[in-house]
N, C-alpha and C positions, 0 to 999 in steps of 0.2 A: 405064554404070557410072562411078563416080567414086572417087578415092582416099579412104581413111578413115584418120585418124591412129591410131597404135598398133594397127594391124591384126595380129591374132595369127598367128604363123607356126610355132607349135609344137603343133599339134593332131594328133590321131590316134595310133595305136599306135606309129608310127615317128617321130613328132614332125616330120614334114615335109608334113603335109596341112592345108590351110585350106579350110573348107567354108562356103558361103553358101546362103541360101534366097531364091529369087526368087518373090515373090507380092505380090498387092495386100494391104495391111494389113487391109482390110475383110473379107478371106477367112479371117482367123484369128478363131476364136471361143474365148473363155476363160470357163470356169466356175469359181466359187469356192464351196467348201463353207461352210455357214452358221456353223459354230463357229469363230470367230476369237478367239484368245487374245492379250491384251495384257499385258505385264509391264513394270514400270518399276523403275529403280534410281537413287537419287540419291546423288551423291558430293559432300558438302559441301565437303571440302578442295579439290577441283578445280573446284567450281562447275558441275558438269555433271549433266544428267538424261539417262539412257539409257532408251529405249523400244524394246522388241522385240515385233514382231507375228508370231504363228505361225498359219499357215493352210495349207490344202490347196487346190490348184487343178489344172486340167487345160486343155490347149489342143488344139483340133482344127481341121481345115480344112473349111470349108463345101463347097468343090469341090476335091477332090484333083487333078483334072486341070488346075486353074489354078495349080499350084505346080511349081517345078523346083528341084532341088538341084545345085549345082556344087561340085566338089571340085578340089583342087590349083590354086586361083585365084592368079594373079600379075598385078599391075597394073604 
């Protein structure tokens, strides 16, 4: 394990729990629904273009026995 900048320390119902997930990134499978909607807005006075993508997705573990969750983590 190694330190991470800006590690959240206010998670959970009592705001004193920090949770991490330990797994190989190749063990996480992500599925995306086919209907992806793109919307854009242009603000000429600011010179900006805003693009918003809306989609549905889900993530599952290929092998649940290859994952572990740790709570109340302190480094």
